[in-house]
Backbone as CSV, one residue per row, in Angstrom:
resi,resn,N_x,N_y,N_z,CA_x,CA_y,CA_z,C_x,C_y,C_z
1,MET,152.077,179.921,58.777,152.646,178.878,57.897,151.559,178.494,56.898
2,LYS,152.089,178.344,55.667,151.207,177.941,54.553,151.221,176.441,54.366
3,VAL,150.021,175.878,54.053,149.946,174.549,53.759,149.153,174.313,52.443
4,ILE,149.675,173.465,51.540,149.021,173.305,50.311,148.193,172.036,50.359
5,ILE,146.928,172.269,49.999,145.910,171.102,50.137,145.119,170.925,48.901
6,PRO,144.566,169.715,48.558,143.759,169.607,47.394,142.395,170.294,47.426
7,GLU,141.952,170.728,46.308,140.572,171.363,46.340,139.521,170.227,46.708
8,ALA,139.823,168.987,46.412,138.946,167.848,46.696,138.455,167.714,48.166
9,VAL,139.459,168.057,49.081,139.141,167.884,50.478,138.991,169.349,51.205
10,ALA,139.090,170.436,50.502,139.065,171.730,51.052,137.867,172.011,51.929
11,GLU,136.658,171.579,51.513,135.478,171.813,52.237,135.501,171.208,53.629
12,TYR,136.032,169.948,53.618,136.248,169.266,54.926,137.390,169.636,55.670
13,LEU,138.445,169.916,55.077,139.699,170.073,55.779,139.862,171.551,56.299
14,ILE,139.633,172.507,55.482,139.896,173.925,55.927,139.138,174.335,57.301
15,PRO,138.014,173.902,57.507,137.404,174.171,58.919,138.142,173.421,59.996
16,LYS,138.712,172.238,59.743,139.471,171.594,60.728,140.785,172.311,60.971
17,LEU,141.459,172.804,59.902,142.715,173.598,60.071,142.484,174.842,60.816
18,HIS,141.377,175.568,60.560,141.116,176.838,61.274,140.808,176.605,62.661
19,GLU,140.183,175.398,62.998,139.823,175.202,64.341,141.022,174.780,65.184
20,ARG,141.944,173.968,64.670,143.078,173.507,65.430,144.312,174.380,65.180
21,PHE,144.452,175.098,64.074,145.649,175.785,63.829,145.306,177.223,63.204
22,PRO,144.847,178.096,64.001,144.244,179.421,63.507,145.345,180.154,62.713
23,ASP,146.572,179.977,62.851,147.604,180.760,62.177,147.966,180.090,60.846
24,ILE,147.510,178.877,60.504,147.871,178.300,59.220,147.015,178.906,58.097
25,VAL,147.701,179.078,56.964,147.077,179.631,55.838,146.952,178.472,54.649
26,PRO,145.824,177.891,54.449,145.732,176.824,53.469,145.572,177.432,52.070
27,VAL,146.187,176.864,51.087,146.204,177.125,49.691,145.845,175.938,48.920
28,THR,144.868,175.979,48.094,144.337,174.793,47.429,144.982,174.765,46.007
29,PHE,144.886,173.496,45.458,145.251,173.273,44.036,144.250,172.332,43.451
30,GLY,144.190,172.468,42.056,143.136,171.648,41.305,143.744,170.454,40.809
31,ASP,143.024,169.780,39.931,143.420,168.474,39.255,144.660,168.702,38.418
32,ASP,144.789,169.930,37.849,146.068,170.185,37.038,147.319,170.488,37.852
33,GLY,147.247,170.537,39.210,148.232,170.695,40.052,148.624,172.207,40.306
34,VAL,148.030,173.081,39.553,148.389,174.534,39.716,147.742,175.082,41.041
35,PRO,148.503,175.661,41.831,148.035,176.220,43.130,147.175,177.446,42.899
36,ASN,146.131,177.679,43.637,145.272,178.766,43.597,145.698,179.887,44.475
37,GLY,146.964,180.180,44.428,147.494,181.281,45.324,149.097,181.080,45.343
38,ASP,149.671,181.993,46.094,151.198,182.018,46.151,151.655,180.990,47.182
39,VAL,152.383,180.085,46.745,152.984,178.931,47.658,154.385,178.990,47.781
40,HIS,155.113,180.070,47.324,156.542,179.964,47.304,157.208,179.831,48.825
41,ASP,156.268,180.203,49.696,156.800,180.129,51.086,156.024,178.999,51.867
42,ALA,155.392,178.079,51.151,154.723,176.916,51.808,155.740,175.874,52.321
43,PHE,155.381,175.275,53.452,156.241,174.187,53.971,155.656,172.750,53.821
44,VAL,154.401,172.716,53.736,153.630,171.411,53.802,152.785,171.254,52.486
45,PHE,152.758,170.178,51.943,152.020,169.828,50.721,151.315,168.482,50.935
46,MET,149.955,168.517,50.925,149.214,167.279,50.937,148.977,166.909,49.453
47,ARG,149.646,165.896,49.015,149.257,165.368,47.684,147.877,164.720,47.503
48,TRP,147.323,164.781,46.325,146.083,164.054,46.069,146.405,163.064,45.035
49,TRP,145.369,162.529,44.453,145.514,161.341,43.432,145.888,161.859,42.031
50,ASN,146.552,162.815,41.894,147.005,163.333,40.600,148.157,162.445,40.126
51,GLU,148.401,162.630,38.826,149.471,161.936,38.272,150.790,162.705,38.634
52,MET,151.896,162.041,38.350,153.216,162.726,38.783,153.433,164.030,38.055
53,HIS,152.978,164.192,36.922,153.240,165.496,36.231,152.526,166.583,36.951
54,GLU,151.283,166.425,37.368,150.606,167.425,38.133,151.223,167.675,39.554
55,PHE,151.667,166.502,40.154,152.362,166.651,41.484,153.654,167.520,41.272
56,ARG,154.476,167.284,40.159,155.579,168.155,40.021,155.173,169.657,39.789
57,VAL,154.083,169.873,39.133,153.659,171.254,38.884,153.516,171.961,40.288
58,THR,152.827,171.272,41.163,152.605,171.854,42.490,154.022,172.059,43.215
59,LEU,154.761,170.960,43.196,156.071,171.026,43.864,157.008,172.085,43.336
60,ASP,156.979,172.234,42.129,157.796,173.276,41.339,157.505,174.686,41.786
61,ALA,156.216,174.873,42.137,155.803,176.199,42.574,156.044,176.508,44.106
62,ALA,156.519,175.499,44.769,156.729,175.674,46.231,158.143,175.168,46.594
63,PRO,159.172,176.005,46.423,160.473,175.658,46.594,160.867,175.300,48.013
64,GLN,160.105,175.728,49.015,160.360,175.568,50.395,159.694,174.374,51.108
65,ILE,159.071,173.548,50.258,158.373,172.431,50.902,159.280,171.515,51.722
66,ARG,158.919,171.129,52.838,159.791,170.317,53.647,159.138,168.895,53.928
67,TRP,157.808,168.795,53.841,157.028,167.670,54.072,155.967,167.533,53.079
68,VAL,155.864,166.211,52.478,154.745,165.840,51.566,154.016,164.743,52.248
69,TYR,152.707,164.840,52.166,151.870,163.753,52.802,151.073,163.302,51.542
70,THR,151.196,161.855,51.320,150.338,161.302,50.253,149.199,160.414,50.864
71,PRO,148.079,160.540,50.452,146.872,159.818,51.052,146.927,158.272,50.646
72,SER,147.937,157.818,49.847,148.100,156.495,49.525,149.043,155.689,50.422
73,ALA,148.779,154.457,50.502,149.816,153.572,51.284,150.932,153.268,50.458
74,GLY,150.805,152.961,49.159,151.899,152.663,48.286,152.447,153.883,47.682
75,ILE,153.830,153.853,47.520,154.448,155.077,47.082,155.405,154.695,45.818
76,GLU,155.134,153.517,45.219,156.001,153.132,44.158,155.828,153.996,42.903
77,TYR,154.717,154.769,42.825,154.327,155.684,41.656,154.914,157.125,41.989
78,MET,155.524,157.386,43.203,155.877,158.692,43.413,157.323,158.910,42.903
79,ASP,157.574,160.234,42.683,158.990,160.554,42.172,159.822,160.713,43.413
80,LEU,160.327,159.514,43.893,161.144,159.442,45.166,162.528,160.162,44.908
81,GLU,163.081,160.047,43.714,164.305,160.727,43.502,164.214,162.126,43.679
82,LEU,163.156,162.789,43.093,163.058,164.204,43.200,162.856,164.565,44.667
83,LEU,162.150,163.969,45.459,161.881,164.195,46.851,163.203,164.161,47.601
84,GLN,163.882,163.054,47.307,165.235,162.953,47.957,166.208,164.118,47.658
85,GLN,166.202,164.524,46.355,167.094,165.516,45.915,166.729,166.816,46.686
86,ARG,165.453,167.051,46.887,165.119,168.290,47.581,165.066,168.213,49.075
87,ASN,165.442,166.993,49.628,165.497,166.712,51.081,164.022,166.953,51.663
88,ILE,163.092,166.379,51.011,161.706,166.486,51.555,161.362,165.233,52.237
89,THR,160.744,165.261,53.306,160.247,164.114,54.128,158.796,163.766,53.506
90,LEU,158.697,162.489,53.164,157.507,161.857,52.666,156.860,160.997,53.665
91,THR,155.534,161.228,53.879,154.818,160.306,54.806,153.595,159.757,53.989
92,ASN,153.245,158.582,54.301,152.103,158.007,53.621,150.929,157.689,54.543
93,ALA,149.912,157.009,53.912,148.718,156.740,54.791,148.612,155.276,55.163
94,ALA,149.790,154.685,55.427,149.772,153.191,55.791,148.888,153.162,57.059
95,GLY,147.962,152.247,57.152,147.199,151.924,58.256,145.842,152.511,58.057
96,VAL,145.665,153.605,57.346,144.322,154.286,57.188,143.301,153.313,56.592
97,HIS,143.825,152.446,55.673,142.829,151.546,55.005,142.833,150.192,55.532
98,SER,143.436,149.944,56.669,143.619,148.551,57.123,142.343,147.884,57.461
99,VAL,141.371,148.555,58.065,140.141,147.929,58.468,139.376,147.371,57.313
100,PRO,138.940,148.285,56.360,138.171,147.686,55.270,138.952,146.549,54.471
101,ILE,140.319,146.756,54.310,141.019,145.700,53.522,140.988,144.386,54.232
102,ALA,141.150,144.426,55.649,141.074,143.248,56.398,139.738,142.562,56.315
103,GLU,138.748,143.358,56.339,137.350,142.804,56.139,137.238,142.101,54.814
104,PHE,137.806,142.701,53.895,137.699,142.023,52.451,138.533,140.764,52.441
105,VAL,139.613,140.633,53.093,140.408,139.357,53.194,139.470,138.211,53.743
106,MET,138.719,138.649,54.823,137.764,137.580,55.263,136.627,137.380,54.353
107,LEU,136.168,138.277,53.529,135.133,138.056,52.526,135.631,137.027,51.603
108,TYR,136.902,137.265,51.040,137.410,136.290,49.966,137.438,134.892,50.679
109,LEU,137.934,134.725,51.854,138.091,133.474,52.516,136.758,132.814,52.790
110,LEU,135.757,133.502,53.333,134.437,132.926,53.600,133.687,132.548,52.372
111,SER,133.961,133.341,51.262,133.167,133.121,50.000,133.820,131.782,49.458
112,HIS,135.048,131.630,49.626,135.796,130.345,49.159,135.321,129.104,49.944
113,ALA,135.393,129.274,51.308,135.109,128.187,52.165,133.648,127.744,52.100
114,LYS,132.775,128.709,52.039,131.397,128.343,52.100,130.740,128.348,50.644
115,LYS,131.630,128.440,49.668,131.139,128.336,48.220,129.886,129.286,47.977
116,ALA,130.238,130.552,48.423,129.046,131.525,48.384,128.435,131.736,47.003
117,TRP,129.365,131.764,45.939,128.814,132.016,44.650,127.896,130.825,44.191
118,GLN,128.473,129.633,44.364,127.592,128.467,43.958,126.314,128.440,44.633
119,LEU,126.334,128.668,45.902,124.980,128.753,46.676,124.100,129.886,46.267
120,HIS,124.629,130.956,46.014,123.985,132.105,45.509,123.119,131.774,44.072
121,ASP,123.902,130.997,43.412,123.249,130.672,42.002,122.531,129.172,41.997
122,PHE,122.389,128.669,43.212,121.845,127.318,43.259,120.412,127.192,42.658
123,PRO,120.173,126.305,41.856,118.821,126.146,41.137,117.720,126.010,42.175
124,ARG,116.611,126.595,41.987,115.476,126.634,42.825,114.887,125.129,42.887
125,ASP,114.983,124.463,41.817,114.470,123.043,41.738,115.297,122.008,42.153
126,LYS,116.586,122.397,42.567,117.462,121.374,43.107,117.951,121.685,44.615
127,TRP,116.933,122.228,45.259,117.376,122.696,46.640,117.874,121.690,47.573
128,TYR,117.481,120.460,47.496,117.931,119.402,48.395,119.049,118.550,47.954
129,GLU,119.509,118.925,46.683,120.664,117.991,46.186,122.036,118.618,46.394
130,THR,122.114,119.780,47.115,123.370,120.268,47.395,124.166,119.377,48.356
131,GLU,125.576,119.285,48.131,126.317,118.472,48.999,127.002,119.293,50.031
132,HIS,126.353,119.363,51.217,126.852,120.179,52.257,128.297,119.791,52.746
133,THR,128.678,118.529,52.555,129.938,118.119,53.064,131.093,118.771,52.164
134,LYS,130.815,119.312,51.127,131.802,120.100,50.249,132.137,121.375,50.867
135,LEU,131.294,121.908,51.700,131.688,123.226,52.316,132.787,123.087,53.428
136,ASP,133.519,124.118,53.640,134.587,124.129,54.520,134.376,125.071,55.614
137,GLU,135.257,125.163,56.635,135.212,126.209,57.648,136.649,126.700,57.931
138,LEU,136.723,127.881,58.533,137.953,128.554,58.831,138.546,128.210,60.067
139,ASP,137.807,127.745,61.052,138.118,127.367,62.446,139.249,126.287,62.363
140,GLY,140.393,126.560,62.937,141.519,125.550,62.961,142.405,125.667,61.847
141,LYS,142.155,126.448,60.841,143.102,126.572,59.788,144.244,127.525,60.113
142,THR,145.320,127.447,59.339,146.457,128.401,59.565,146.527,129.391,58.482
143,MET,146.578,130.684,58.905,146.729,131.738,57.864,148.148,132.242,58.124
144,ALA,148.808,132.336,56.943,150.198,132.982,56.886,150.043,134.280,56.181
145,ILE,150.521,135.327,56.918,150.421,136.749,56.449,151.910,137.202,56.104
146,LEU,152.031,137.575,54.816,153.364,138.199,54.484,153.255,139.803,54.550
147,GLY,153.735,140.316,55.552,153.611,141.813,55.756,152.671,142.019,56.953
148,LEU,153.364,142.168,58.227,152.541,142.354,59.293,152.425,143.799,59.725
149,GLY,152.197,144.619,58.812,151.988,146.104,59.109,150.483,146.262,59.407
150,GLY,149.962,147.414,59.311,148.553,147.715,59.629,147.571,146.837,59.040
151,ILE,147.594,146.422,57.769,146.596,145.671,57.087,146.880,144.174,57.582
152,GLY,148.059,143.699,57.817,148.382,142.400,58.234,147.953,142.258,59.647
153,GLN,148.084,143.164,60.430,147.719,142.946,61.948,146.149,143.109,62.112
154,GLU,145.441,143.878,61.286,144.030,143.865,61.313,143.433,142.527,60.750
155,THR,144.053,142.061,59.760,143.675,140.740,59.267,143.894,139.650,60.281
156,ALA,145.124,139.694,60.924,145.302,138.623,61.987,144.246,138.709,63.068
157,LYS,143.889,139.978,63.573,142.741,140.116,64.482,141.529,139.455,64.122
158,ARG,141.143,139.605,62.841,139.848,139.021,62.418,139.937,137.535,62.238
159,ALA,141.147,137.071,61.746,141.314,135.592,61.515,141.256,134.864,62.929
160,LYS,141.826,135.539,63.981,141.743,134.892,65.305,140.378,134.797,65.723
161,ALA,139.496,135.747,65.406,138.090,135.770,65.860,137.343,134.623,65.182
162,PHE,137.839,134.080,64.020,137.260,132.928,63.353,137.967,131.587,63.747
163,GLY,138.836,131.680,64.847,139.462,130.497,65.324,140.594,129.977,64.533
164,MET,141.277,130.907,63.771,142.348,130.441,62.991,143.677,130.572,63.682
165,ARG,144.679,129.811,63.356,146.082,130.090,63.805,146.806,131.045,62.865
166,VAL,147.399,131.974,63.362,148.003,132.974,62.457,149.557,133.068,62.653
167,ILE,150.218,132.973,61.479,151.726,133.059,61.484,151.981,134.190,60.452
168,GLY,153.173,134.852,60.550,153.463,135.832,59.685,154.887,136.327,59.593
169,SER,155.191,137.223,58.713,156.534,137.773,58.556,156.512,139.258,58.585
170,ARG,157.534,139.894,59.045,157.702,141.315,59.105,159.233,141.654,59.089
171,ARG,159.520,142.875,58.685,160.973,143.199,58.486,161.673,142.961,59.749
172,THR,161.265,143.301,60.907,161.779,143.168,62.190,160.943,142.205,62.971
173,PRO,161.275,140.872,63.172,160.376,139.905,63.885,160.270,140.336,65.279
174,GLN,159.152,140.421,65.800,158.811,140.787,67.159,157.448,140.340,67.438
175,PRO,157.119,140.184,68.806,155.781,139.680,69.137,154.685,140.712,68.638
176,THR,153.673,140.181,67.974,152.735,140.905,67.290,151.353,140.520,67.790
177,PRO,150.454,141.437,68.147,149.118,141.003,68.565,148.416,140.100,67.571
178,PHE,147.756,139.036,68.078,146.954,138.081,67.374,147.807,137.253,66.383
179,VAL,149.038,137.299,66.504,149.904,136.370,65.692,150.728,135.453,66.469
180,ASP,150.574,134.063,66.230,151.067,133.067,67.051,152.649,132.895,66.820
181,HIS,153.057,133.231,65.572,154.471,132.958,65.289,154.935,133.990,64.232
182,VAL,156.052,134.770,64.525,156.505,135.748,63.597,157.930,135.482,63.259
183,VAL,158.227,135.569,61.911,159.618,135.523,61.410,160.001,136.787,60.689
184,GLY,161.231,136.897,60.492,161.682,138.072,59.739,161.397,137.885,58.185
185,ASP,161.489,138.950,57.431,161.114,138.886,56.017,162.135,138.083,55.225
186,ASP,163.221,137.658,55.817,164.140,136.847,55.167,163.816,135.364,55.373
187,ALA,162.765,135.087,56.161,162.521,133.637,56.424,161.010,133.344,56.144
188,TRP,160.357,134.147,55.396,158.894,134.030,55.018,158.554,132.724,54.339
189,ARG,159.420,132.166,53.580,159.360,130.853,52.890,159.082,129.753,53.966
190,THR,159.642,129.790,55.104,159.522,128.749,56.019,158.080,128.664,56.644
191,LEU,157.215,129.630,56.340,155.859,129.643,56.773,155.021,128.854,55.879
192,LEU,155.349,128.763,54.671,154.419,128.282,53.501,153.911,126.837,53.728
193,PRO,154.789,125.896,54.081,154.264,124.559,54.241,153.110,124.480,55.276
194,GLU,152.990,125.359,56.309,151.968,125.321,57.247,150.666,126.000,56.865
195,ALA,150.704,126.706,55.757,149.664,127.648,55.453,148.469,126.957,54.739
196,ASP,147.324,127.151,55.294,146.107,126.826,54.466,145.637,127.997,53.732
197,VAL,145.999,129.224,54.223,145.656,130.482,53.487,146.986,131.228,53.561
198,LEU,147.300,131.870,52.480,148.413,132.839,52.287,147.841,134.137,51.891
199,VAL,148.112,135.169,52.821,147.717,136.534,52.611,148.943,137.339,52.277
200,ILE,148.911,138.094,51.128,150.031,139.005,50.895,149.586,140.338,51.165
201,ALA,150.351,140.995,52.080,149.969,142.428,52.373,151.263,143.241,52.501
202,THR,152.138,142.844,51.623,153.421,143.586,51.462,153.363,144.709,50.439
203,PRO,154.252,145.744,50.602,154.311,146.745,49.627,155.145,146.331,48.424
204,SER,155.074,147.072,47.277,155.952,146.751,46.206,157.301,147.401,46.373
205,THR,158.318,146.683,46.579,159.679,147.204,46.660,160.622,146.322,45.806
206,PRO,161.850,146.780,45.513,162.769,145.919,44.818,162.927,144.489,45.428
207,ARG,162.866,144.415,46.639,163.010,143.097,47.368,161.684,142.231,47.267
208,THR,160.551,142.798,47.158,159.259,142.070,47.122,158.750,141.719,45.780
209,ARG,159.186,142.406,44.753,158.659,142.186,43.394,158.913,140.663,42.871
210,GLY,157.949,139.984,42.578,158.027,138.629,42.029,158.443,137.630,43.098
211,MET,158.372,137.944,44.346,159.018,137.108,45.344,158.079,135.801,45.509
212,VAL,156.784,135.939,45.337,155.921,134.686,45.347,155.909,134.041,44.043
213,ASP,156.850,133.147,43.879,157.092,132.546,42.564,156.721,131.086,42.570
214,ALA,157.134,130.398,41.414,156.777,128.963,41.346,157.370,128.151,42.498
215,ALA,158.476,128.401,43.020,159.086,127.706,44.108,158.193,127.963,45.359
216,ALA,157.686,129.163,45.540,156.906,129.387,46.758,155.525,128.643,46.637
217,PHE,154.895,128.565,45.530,153.700,127.921,45.274,153.987,126.329,45.528
218,GLY,155.196,125.925,45.184,155.514,124.493,45.374,155.605,124.212,46.814
219,LEU,155.805,125.179,47.749,155.867,124.909,49.093,154.534,124.861,49.908
220,LEU,153.571,125.394,49.200,152.179,125.513,49.813,151.473,124.102,49.839
221,LYS,150.547,123.980,50.758,149.667,122.803,50.604,148.930,122.764,49.343
222,PRO,148.537,121.633,48.696,147.862,121.568,47.552,146.434,122.278,47.511
223,ASN,145.828,122.389,48.717,144.543,122.955,48.853,144.571,124.403,49.486
224,ALA,145.800,124.944,49.443,145.892,126.335,50.017,145.101,127.402,49.095
225,TYR,144.832,128.414,49.836,144.099,129.636,49.135,144.997,130.853,49.262
226,LEU,145.055,131.676,48.178,145.868,132.847,48.089,145.025,134.091,48.154
227,VAL,145.364,135.077,48.898,144.748,136.320,48.934,145.787,137.504,48.672
228,ASN,145.617,138.280,47.704,146.580,139.318,47.495,145.929,140.787,47.588
229,VAL,146.257,141.449,48.713,145.797,142.740,48.941,146.909,143.722,48.993
230,GLY,148.045,143.172,48.678,149.309,144.041,48.640,149.514,144.764,47.384
231,ARG,150.430,144.229,46.519,150.564,144.690,45.169,150.665,143.569,44.191
232,GLY,150.161,143.856,42.944,150.110,142.648,42.017,151.469,142.084,41.626
233,ASN,152.545,142.978,41.536,153.753,142.483,41.031,154.609,141.810,42.121
234,VAL,154.077,141.580,43.317,154.661,140.699,44.399,154.566,139.325,43.926
235,VAL,153.594,138.933,43.146,153.317,137.629,42.698,153.749,137.426,41.280
236,ASP,154.448,136.324,41.025,154.720,135.964,39.587,153.494,135.481,38.997
237,THR,152.960,136.211,38.073,151.599,135.972,37.556,151.590,134.686,36.774
238,SER,152.536,134.333,36.102,152.682,133.110,35.274,152.633,131.940,36.205
239,ALA,153.346,131.975,37.287,153.435,130.922,38.293,152.078,130.779,38.970
240,LEU,151.385,131.878,39.195,150.079,131.943,39.845,149.100,131.076,38.913
241,ILE,149.098,131.482,37.616,148.125,130.861,36.686,148.423,129.292,36.528
242,ASP,149.757,129.076,36.582,150.110,127.547,36.502,149.614,126.825,37.745
243,ALA,149.789,127.403,38.830,149.292,126.833,40.165,147.780,126.685,40.119
244,LEU,147.135,127.663,39.662,145.674,127.504,39.677,145.225,126.479,38.683
245,THR,145.780,126.515,37.522,145.302,125.730,36.437,145.635,124.131,36.714
246,SER,146.798,123.946,37.401,147.190,122.503,37.662,146.549,122.094,38.940
247,GLY,145.808,122.850,39.627,145.162,122.403,40.862,146.119,122.497,42.021
248,ARG,147.359,123.022,41.857,148.322,123.148,42.926,147.846,124.153,43.929
249,LEU,146.965,125.036,43.531,146.374,126.028,44.414,144.857,125.958,44.300
250,ALA,144.226,126.004,45.513,142.646,125.839,45.473,141.980,127.051,44.904
251,GLY,142.594,128.163,45.018,141.971,129.346,44.504,142.627,130.535,44.888
252,ALA,142.144,131.703,44.458,142.757,133.050,44.773,141.783,134.168,44.745
253,GLY,141.905,135.071,45.761,141.114,136.267,45.724,142.113,137.474,45.558
254,LEU,141.962,138.229,44.445,143.009,139.281,44.093,142.299,140.530,43.996
255,ASP,142.834,141.536,44.831,142.309,142.870,44.556,143.452,143.748,43.807
256,VAL,144.504,143.180,43.722,145.720,143.771,42.973,146.160,142.850,42.009
257,VAL,146.452,143.241,40.722,146.917,142.458,39.651,148.058,143.068,38.978
258,PRO,148.810,142.357,38.033,150.059,142.909,37.468,149.801,144.096,36.588
259,GLU,148.698,144.185,36.002,148.319,145.491,35.259,146.998,145.976,35.808
260,GLU,146.924,147.208,35.958,145.685,147.831,36.412,145.224,148.977,35.447
261,PRO,144.114,148.929,34.778,143.141,147.812,34.749,143.758,146.613,33.998
262,LEU,143.207,145.500,34.438,143.671,144.149,33.779,142.985,144.114,32.452
263,PRO,143.931,143.911,31.360,143.245,143.732,30.061,142.259,142.642,30.002
264,VAL,141.138,142.862,29.190,139.981,141.927,29.230,140.409,140.540,28.699
265,ASP,141.484,140.566,27.953,141.869,139.155,27.381,143.126,138.590,28.200
266,HIS,143.385,139.177,29.314,144.524,138.613,30.138,144.202,137.214,30.630
267,PRO,145.046,136.285,30.550,144.795,134.857,31.016,144.356,134.688,32.422
268,LEU,144.744,135.772,33.215,144.302,135.540,34.541,142.903,135.470,34.883
269,TRP,142.088,136.127,33.966,140.631,136.246,34.124,140.100,134.825,34.001
270,ASP,140.683,133.964,33.213,140.235,132.627,32.817,140.820,131.540,33.701
271,ALA,141.695,131.908,34.579,142.226,130.883,35.554,141.062,130.426,36.473
272,PRO,141.099,129.043,36.771,140.045,128.521,37.590,140.057,129.049,38.980
273,ASN,138.937,129.210,39.609,138.726,129.471,41.015,139.407,130.829,41.469
274,VAL,139.444,131.773,40.621,140.073,133.081,40.939,138.858,134.119,40.970
275,TRP,138.878,134.960,41.914,138.027,136.126,42.111,138.879,137.339,42.039
276,ILE,138.733,138.206,41.036,139.436,139.392,40.836,138.466,140.647,41.089
277,THR,138.908,141.501,42.070,138.090,142.614,42.358,138.930,143.873,41.892
278,PRO,138.244,144.993,41.594,139.006,146.094,40.908,139.718,147.078,41.813
279,HIS,140.595,146.509,42.690,141.343,147.393,43.589,140.422,148.271,44.496
280,VAL,139.497,147.581,45.068,138.434,148.350,45.857,138.437,148.059,47.325
281,THR,139.289,147.173,47.778,139.291,146.727,49.190,139.376,147.864,50.223
282,SER,140.055,148.996,49.809,140.138,150.040,50.771,138.965,150.982,50.883
283,SER,137.963,150.725,49.977,136.800,151.627,49.882,136.021,151.559,51.284
284,SER,135.705,152.694,51.739,135.061,152.840,53.052,134.594,154.295,53.243
285,PRO,133.390,154.399,53.855,132.875,155.720,54.170,133.704,156.519,55.205
286,ASN,134.656,155.654,55.875,135.526,156.267,56.908,136.905,156.570,56.483
287,GLY,137.232,156.172,55.172,138.589,156.270,54.668,139.047,157.746,54.762
288,ARG,138.283,158.641,54.123,138.749,160.030,54.005,138.911,160.668,55.472
289,LYS,138.012,160.302,56.329,138.140,160.871,57.734,139.381,160.358,58.334
290,ARG,139.688,159.133,58.258,140.982,158.577,58.832,142.135,159.197,58.301
291,SER,142.128,159.437,56.982,143.255,160.082,56.216,143.529,161.427,56.661
292,MET,142.411,162.193,56.797,142.565,163.672,57.228,142.999,163.756,58.687
293,ALA,142.574,162.735,59.504,142.988,162.677,60.934,144.397,162.446,61.005
294,LEU,144.960,161.559,60.187,146.431,161.279,60.199,147.251,162.548,59.849
295,PHE,146.649,163.180,58.781,147.463,164.352,58.285,147.448,165.463,59.387
296,LEU,146.325,165.613,60.034,146.173,166.741,61.088,147.009,166.377,62.232
297,ASP,147.107,165.164,62.676,147.977,164.700,63.808,149.468,165.012,63.370
298,ASN,149.801,164.607,62.122,151.157,164.778,61.795,151.555,166.312,61.556
299,LEU,150.514,167.062,61.130,150.713,168.479,61.082,151.154,169.160,62.501
300,GLU,150.394,168.649,63.501,150.596,169.123,64.873,152.081,168.770,65.209
301,ARG,152.443,167.538,64.884,153.837,167.014,65.191,154.865,167.855,64.462
302,PHE,154.547,168.068,63.076,155.518,168.867,62.320,155.775,170.283,62.867
303,ARG,154.759,170.943,63.400,154.842,172.172,63.941,155.541,172.254,65.234
304,ALA,155.580,171.138,65.977,156.183,171.005,67.217,157.604,170.442,67.051
305,GLY,157.995,170.110,65.929,159.279,169.475,65.724,159.407,168.104,66.119
306,MET,158.382,167.353,66.194,158.242,166.028,66.631,158.403,165.039,65.481
307,PRO,158.934,163.821,65.680,158.956,162.793,64.610,157.569,162.520,64.086
308,LEU,157.527,162.527,62.708,156.163,162.246,62.079,155.839,160.754,61.988
309,HIS,154.643,160.374,61.956,154.058,159.118,61.700,154.357,158.702,60.244
310,ASN,154.579,157.474,59.917,154.626,156.914,58.605,155.665,157.494,57.695
311,ILE,156.868,157.868,58.194,157.867,158.317,57.292,158.328,157.258,56.336
312,VAL,158.394,157.532,55.089,158.855,156.589,54.082,160.366,156.542,54.115
313,ASN,160.859,155.319,54.056,162.259,155.141,53.969,162.576,155.001,52.435
314,TYR,163.270,156.065,51.937,163.600,156.030,50.541,164.514,154.923,50.054
315,GLU,165.379,154.398,50.914,166.239,153.341,50.671,165.394,152.012,50.489
316,GLU,164.507,151.792,51.412,163.679,150.568,51.472,162.606,150.626,50.363
317,GLY,162.107,151.880,50.061,161.006,151.945,49.135,159.703,151.957,49.692
318,TYR,159.525,152.112,51.054,158.209,152.140,51.647,158.395,152.624,53.079
């Protein structure tokens, strides 16, 4: 069986394929999407971080593809209509990046609570003039997580370790490790009045885009803190800026924004108490290893005719 893989991971992945699946023939492709061999009879395609044009170049050369794996968690930039038309199963890398992203959530929160930036820049000659009473702690605070998937659950685990109460929403409400109270995604607004911290870990879908709006900010406590590690378009940016500027929100840690890269003159940069990072929270020396392990596990399941992990629901958009 032929499998199409990116040149970028060939050095790591090909030995793993030969070790576990001696009969598999890997064919690589470059940044332009053009395969380095005949792929007309390939059944599996591991996408890389190419643009959709290059993705279609590879797919057009492989008419028998039945499964596409994308190393991204988000799939809103994928050509889902084309994949549906060709009856191709799409799986993503949801969960692969959960650990580093969850750690970043805690970094945002601790930096805000302990005023890390102010203390880092504290004048040498004013050492004893700092007002320690202005620092806060996470213990006893309530964290509300919108989206209790892999990222949400890893975040809940770490929040619990800091003594926080955790509540959250997911598509199907069910008991979830480290979460004290779970509601369905149709009841997420009921969580907001209790939240000292609101963490957004939802994908971008027609149902979630713009859902955290002015009305949602109005339900939060005046000193609540927002962290968005989901997608920038889940939040109404104008409402966020208004909430920060008016003091309705104590601050925000954003790794995702409405436009990426965010224009240098975008008003979000100048909103008070906002920390914007350049979509880097998933960065980890273990990310590629986890992504390849997921692909290899699914490849074994594909060969055995077993259900794959992380199958994307085309109707739901994730």
